[in-house]
Residue, then its C-alpha position, 0 to 999 in steps of 0.5 A: m148283605d149285598s156281597v152274599d147275594v152276589i158271591l150267591s149269584i157267581t157261584k149259582e152254576i157251580r153250586k148246582w154242579f156240585f149237587t148234581l156230582a154229590f148225587t152222582s157220587i151213591g150211584v157210582n158207589t152201587r156195584l150191582v155185580d157183587w149183588a149177584k154173587i151174593g143173592l136177595g137176602n140181608p146183605v142186599m137189605v142192609f145196603l139199601i136202607a144204608q143207600t136211602f138213608n145216604v141219598f137223604w143225608t146228602y140231599a140234606i147237607t147239600s142243601i144246607i150248604f150249597g143251598g145259600l143258608f151258610 
């Protein structure tokens, strides 16, 4: 168990960066110019719901992977 603690302490900073990059990637995927062309309506609502689900899903997965559970 000591080797796990050593590895977690060494990789703590890089895990934080990967966690941050995961959420930054979600924001990069958002193209507000396309929203302006479509207008408000069903496509925008579907996109917002999907992105909200994506945020929570990504948070859960990255917490499990980079949070030290594995």
